[in-house]
Biopython code that builds the backbone (N, CA, C, O; Angstrom):
import numpy as np
from Bio.PDB.StructureBuilder import StructureBuilder

atoms = [
    (1, "MET", "N", (-12.513, 5.782, 22.220)),
    (1, "MET", "CA", (-12.639, 4.499, 21.537)),
    (1, "MET", "C", (-13.232, 3.439, 22.474)),
    (1, "MET", "O", (-13.974, 2.558, 22.040)),
    (2, "HIS", "N", (-12.902, 3.537, 23.727)),
    (2, "HIS", "CA", (-13.399, 2.574, 24.708)),
    (2, "HIS", "C", (-14.914, 2.688, 24.847)),
    (2, "HIS", "O", (-15.596, 1.679, 25.031)),
    (3, "ASP", "N", (-15.444, 3.905, 24.761)),
    (3, "ASP", "CA", (-16.892, 4.106, 24.852)),
    (3, "ASP", "C", (-17.621, 3.469, 23.683)),
    (3, "ASP", "O", (-18.703, 2.906, 23.855)),
    (4, "VAL", "N", (-17.043, 3.553, 22.505)),
    (4, "VAL", "CA", (-17.664, 2.953, 21.320)),
    (4, "VAL", "C", (-17.742, 1.442, 21.483)),
    (4, "VAL", "O", (-18.751, 0.826, 21.142)),
    (5, "ASN", "N", (-16.690, 0.857, 21.996)),
    (5, "ASN", "CA", (-16.696, -0.592, 22.213)),
    (5, "ASN", "C", (-17.770, -0.992, 23.217)),
    (5, "ASN", "O", (-18.425, -2.022, 23.057)),
    (6, "ASN", "N", (-17.949, -0.178, 24.249)),
    (6, "ASN", "CA", (-18.998, -0.469, 25.235)),
    (6, "ASN", "C", (-20.380, -0.398, 24.596)),
    (6, "ASN", "O", (-21.236, -1.241, 24.862)),
    (7, "TRP", "N", (-20.597, 0.618, 23.748)),
    (7, "TRP", "CA", (-21.904, 0.753, 23.087)),
    (7, "TRP", "C", (-22.176, -0.419, 22.155)),
    (7, "TRP", "O", (-23.296, -0.927, 22.097)),
    (8, "VAL", "N", (-21.154, -0.843, 21.429)),
    (8, "VAL", "CA", (-21.318, -1.986, 20.525)),
    (8, "VAL", "C", (-21.605, -3.248, 21.329)),
    (8, "VAL", "O", (-22.437, -4.064, 20.932)),
    (9, "LEU", "N", (-20.932, -3.406, 22.437)),
    (9, "LEU", "CA", (-21.157, -4.567, 23.295)),
    (9, "LEU", "C", (-22.567, -4.548, 23.877)),
    (9, "LEU", "O", (-23.242, -5.577, 23.906)),
    (10, "LEU", "N", (-23.014, -3.380, 24.342)),
    (10, "LEU", "CA", (-24.375, -3.263, 24.878)),
    (10, "LEU", "C", (-25.417, -3.549, 23.806)),
    (10, "LEU", "O", (-26.401, -4.243, 24.062)),
    (11, "LEU", "N", (-25.204, -3.018, 22.613)),
    (11, "LEU", "CA", (-26.139, -3.262, 21.515)),
    (11, "LEU", "C", (-26.175, -4.741, 21.169)),
    (11, "LEU", "O", (-27.245, -5.297, 20.923)),
    (12, "GLY", "N", (-25.030, -5.371, 21.149)),
    (12, "GLY", "CA", (-24.977, -6.800, 20.853)),
    (12, "GLY", "C", (-25.666, -7.638, 21.912)),
    (12, "GLY", "O", (-26.320, -8.633, 21.600)),
    (13, "ASN", "N", (-25.517, -7.233, 23.159)),
    (13, "ASN", "CA", (-26.103, -8.006, 24.258)),
    (13, "ASN", "C", (-27.591, -7.755, 24.431)),
    (13, "ASN", "O", (-28.339, -8.677, 24.756)),
    (14, "PHE", "N", (-28.029, -6.523, 24.219)),
    (14, "PHE", "CA", (-29.424, -6.180, 24.492)),
    (14, "PHE", "C", (-30.224, -5.874, 23.239)),
    (14, "PHE", "O", (-31.432, -6.111, 23.217)),
    (15, "GLY", "N", (-29.599, -5.361, 22.210)),
    (15, "GLY", "CA", (-30.317, -4.981, 20.991)),
    (15, "GLY", "C", (-30.915, -6.171, 20.270)),
    (15, "GLY", "O", (-32.070, -6.124, 19.849)),
    (16, "PHE", "N", (-30.153, -7.227, 20.123)),
    (16, "PHE", "CA", (-30.638, -8.405, 19.409)),
    (16, "PHE", "C", (-31.807, -9.068, 20.130)),
    (16, "PHE", "O", (-32.811, -9.376, 19.488)),
    (17, "PRO", "N", (-31.717, -9.298, 21.440)),
    (17, "PRO", "CA", (-32.880, -9.884, 22.129)),
    (17, "PRO", "C", (-34.114, -8.991, 22.068)),
    (17, "PRO", "O", (-35.232, -9.491, 21.951)),
    (18, "ILE", "N", (-33.925, -7.683, 22.145)),
    (18, "ILE", "CA", (-35.064, -6.771, 22.046)),
    (18, "ILE", "C", (-35.676, -6.863, 20.660)),
    (18, "ILE", "O", (-36.899, -6.878, 20.522)),
    (19, "LEU", "N", (-34.844, -6.925, 19.637)),
    (19, "LEU", "CA", (-35.333, -7.050, 18.264)),
    (19, "LEU", "C", (-36.129, -8.338, 18.087)),
    (19, "LEU", "O", (-37.194, -8.324, 17.469)),
    (20, "ILE", "N", (-35.640, -9.430, 18.608)),
    (20, "ILE", "CA", (-36.348, -10.710, 18.520)),
    (20, "ILE", "C", (-37.674, -10.640, 19.271)),
    (20, "ILE", "O", (-38.687, -11.144, 18.786)),
    (21, "ALA", "N", (-37.676, -10.016, 20.450)),
    (21, "ALA", "CA", (-38.907, -9.900, 21.235)),
    (21, "ALA", "C", (-39.955, -9.083, 20.491)),
    (21, "ALA", "O", (-41.128, -9.456, 20.473)),
    (22, "VAL", "N", (-39.551, -7.981, 19.880)),
    (22, "VAL", "CA", (-40.495, -7.150, 19.120)),
    (22, "VAL", "C", (-41.039, -7.929, 17.931)),
    (22, "VAL", "O", (-42.238, -7.883, 17.658)),
    (23, "TYR", "N", (-40.181, -8.637, 17.229)),
    (23, "TYR", "CA", (-40.616, -9.438, 16.080)),
    (23, "TYR", "C", (-41.652, -10.482, 16.507)),
    (23, "TYR", "O", (-42.682, -10.647, 15.853)),
    (24, "LEU", "N", (-41.375, -11.175, 17.596)),
    (24, "LEU", "CA", (-42.308, -12.205, 18.065)),
    (24, "LEU", "C", (-43.622, -11.601, 18.540)),
    (24, "LEU", "O", (-44.686, -12.175, 18.306)),
    (25, "LEU", "N", (-43.563, -10.458, 19.200)),
    (25, "LEU", "CA", (-44.797, -9.796, 19.641)),
    (25, "LEU", "C", (-45.665, -9.397, 18.456)),
    (25, "LEU", "O", (-46.888, -9.530, 18.510)),
    (26, "ILE", "N", (-45.049, -8.915, 17.398)),
    (26, "ILE", "CA", (-45.812, -8.535, 16.203)),
    (26, "ILE", "C", (-46.446, -9.767, 15.570)),
    (26, "ILE", "O", (-47.609, -9.729, 15.169)),
    (27, "ARG", "N", (-45.693, -10.853, 15.478)),
    (27, "ARG", "CA", (-46.254, -12.089, 14.911)),
    (27, "ARG", "C", (-47.406, -12.612, 15.751)),
    (27, "ARG", "O", (-48.449, -12.988, 15.216)),
    (28, "PHE", "N", (-47.220, -12.638, 17.067)),
    (28, "PHE", "CA", (-48.275, -13.131, 17.950)),
    (28, "PHE", "C", (-49.499, -12.231, 17.901)),
    (28, "PHE", "O", (-50.629, -12.710, 18.007)),
    (29, "GLU", "N", (-49.282, -10.926, 17.740)),
    (29, "GLU", "CA", (-50.416, -10.001, 17.666)),
    (29, "GLU", "C", (-51.286, -10.332, 16.458)),
    (29, "GLU", "O", (-52.513, -10.342, 16.557)),
    (30, "ARG", "N", (-50.660, -10.599, 15.329)),
    (30, "ARG", "CA", (-51.422, -10.964, 14.122)),
    (30, "ARG", "C", (-52.209, -12.252, 14.340)),
    (30, "ARG", "O", (-53.372, -12.352, 13.949)),
    (31, "LYS", "N", (-51.574, -13.225, 14.961)),
    (31, "LYS", "CA", (-52.253, -14.501, 15.193)),
    (31, "LYS", "C", (-53.395, -14.343, 16.188)),
    (31, "LYS", "O", (-54.447, -14.962, 16.027)),
    (32, "ILE", "N", (-53.200, -13.531, 17.201)),
    (32, "ILE", "CA", (-54.260, -13.298, 18.183)),
    (32, "ILE", "C", (-55.430, -12.579, 17.531)),
    (32, "ILE", "O", (-56.584, -12.893, 17.822)),
    (33, "GLU", "N", (-55.154, -11.617, 16.654)),
    (33, "GLU", "CA", (-56.233, -10.925, 15.945)),
    (33, "GLU", "C", (-57.009, -11.902, 15.065)),
    (33, "GLU", "O", (-58.237, -11.836, 14.995)),
    (34, "ALA", "N", (-56.299, -12.804, 14.398)),
    (34, "ALA", "CA", (-56.970, -13.796, 13.557)),
    (34, "ALA", "C", (-57.826, -14.727, 14.412)),
    (34, "ALA", "O", (-58.956, -15.042, 14.040)),
    (35, "LEU", "N", (-57.304, -15.166, 15.543)),
    (35, "LEU", "CA", (-58.075, -16.027, 16.437)),
    (35, "LEU", "C", (-59.307, -15.306, 16.978)),
    (35, "LEU", "O", (-60.372, -15.907, 17.114)),
    (36, "THR", "N", (-59.162, -14.040, 17.281)),
    (36, "THR", "CA", (-60.292, -13.260, 17.782)),
    (36, "THR", "C", (-61.404, -13.199, 16.757)),
    (36, "THR", "O", (-62.573, -13.372, 17.100)),
    (37, "SER", "N", (-61.058, -12.957, 15.506)),
    (37, "SER", "CA", (-62.093, -12.879, 14.471)),
    (37, "SER", "C", (-62.760, -14.232, 14.254)),
    (37, "SER", "O", (-63.967, -14.290, 14.021)),
    (38, "VAL", "N", (-62.005, -15.309, 14.325)),
    (38, "VAL", "CA", (-62.584, -16.645, 14.170)),
    (38, "VAL", "C", (-63.509, -16.963, 15.341)),
    (38, "VAL", "O", (-64.573, -17.552, 15.148)),
    (39, "ILE", "N", (-63.117, -16.583, 16.539)),
    (39, "ILE", "CA", (-63.970, -16.824, 17.708)),
    (39, "ILE", "C", (-65.267, -16.035, 17.599)),
    (39, "ILE", "O", (-66.330, -16.544, 17.955)),
    (40, "ILE", "N", (-65.194, -14.815, 17.119)),
    (40, "ILE", "CA", (-66.409, -14.010, 16.937)),
    (40, "ILE", "C", (-67.326, -14.656, 15.901)),
    (40, "ILE", "O", (-68.539, -14.720, 16.096)),
    (41, "GLU", "N", (-66.743, -15.136, 14.798)),
    (41, "GLU", "CA", (-67.547, -15.827, 13.782)),
    (41, "GLU", "C", (-68.195, -17.080, 14.366)),
    (41, "GLU", "O", (-69.368, -17.348, 14.108)),
    (42, "LEU", "N", (-67.454, -17.836, 15.136)),
    (42, "LEU", "CA", (-67.983, -19.048, 15.760)),
    (42, "LEU", "C", (-69.119, -18.714, 16.720)),
    (42, "LEU", "O", (-70.144, -19.394, 16.738)),
    (43, "LYS", "N", (-68.935, -17.676, 17.507)),
    (43, "LYS", "CA", (-69.972, -17.247, 18.441)),
    (43, "LYS", "C", (-71.238, -16.851, 17.689)),
    (43, "LYS", "O", (-72.343, -17.208, 18.098)),
    (44, "ASN", "N", (-71.080, -16.119, 16.597)),
    (44, "ASN", "CA", (-72.242, -15.699, 15.808)),
    (44, "ASN", "C", (-72.943, -16.884, 15.157)),
    (44, "ASN", "O", (-74.172, -16.915, 15.091)),
    (45, "SER", "N", (-72.180, -17.852, 14.676)),
    (45, "SER", "CA", (-72.811, -19.014, 14.047)),
    (45, "SER", "C", (-73.550, -19.865, 15.084)),
    (45, "SER", "O", (-74.614, -20.411, 14.792)),
    (46, "ILE", "N", (-72.993, -19.976, 16.282)),
    (46, "ILE", "CA", (-73.688, -20.712, 17.347)),
    (46, "ILE", "C", (-74.959, -19.978, 17.744)),
    (46, "ILE", "O", (-75.998, -20.598, 17.967)),
    (47, "LYS", "N", (-74.874, -18.672, 17.831)),
    (47, "LYS", "CA", (-76.043, -17.873, 18.192)),
    (47, "LYS", "C", (-77.134, -18.008, 17.123)),
    (47, "LYS", "O", (-78.315, -18.093, 17.459)),
    (48, "ASN", "N", (-76.754, -18.030, 15.847)),
    (48, "ASN", "CA", (-77.727, -18.160, 14.754)),
    (48, "ASN", "C", (-78.343, -19.554, 14.710)),
    (48, "ASN", "O", (-79.492, -19.700, 14.292)),
    (49, "ARG", "N", (-77.617, -20.567, 15.124)),
    (49, "ARG", "CA", (-78.150, -21.935, 15.143)),
    (49, "ARG", "C", (-79.242, -22.100, 16.179)),
    (49, "ARG", "O", (-80.192, -22.857, 15.982)),
    (50, "ARG", "N", (-79.102, -21.392, 17.278)),
    (50, "ARG", "CA", (-80.070, -21.507, 18.366)),
    (50, "ARG", "C", (-81.402, -20.865, 18.013)),
    (50, "ARG", "O", (-82.422, -21.190, 18.621)),
    (51, "LYS", "N", (-81.411, -19.964, 17.048)),
    (51, "LYS", "CA", (-82.656, -19.262, 16.685)),
    (51, "LYS", "C", (-83.603, -20.138, 15.948)),
    (51, "LYS", "O", (-84.690, -19.696, 15.575)),
]
sb = StructureBuilder()
sb.init_structure("model")
sb.init_model(0)
sb.init_chain("A")
sb.init_seg("    ")
for serial, (resi, resn, name, xyz) in enumerate(atoms, 1):
    if name == "N":
        sb.init_residue(resn, " ", resi, " ")
    sb.init_atom(name, np.array(xyz, "f"), 0.0, 1.0, " ", f" {name:<3s}", serial, name[0])
structure = sb.get_structure()
């Protein structure tokens, strides 16, 4: 029974922060991908203006 309590305590201490970190990384990844596509579009429009 003591081992189960330790596992629950470890999960509570480390599982939740890991879950939050993964969630934030996924959100930031989507935003970075969106920014990348916008930057590419901007670069192409600037390149087309110079022609």
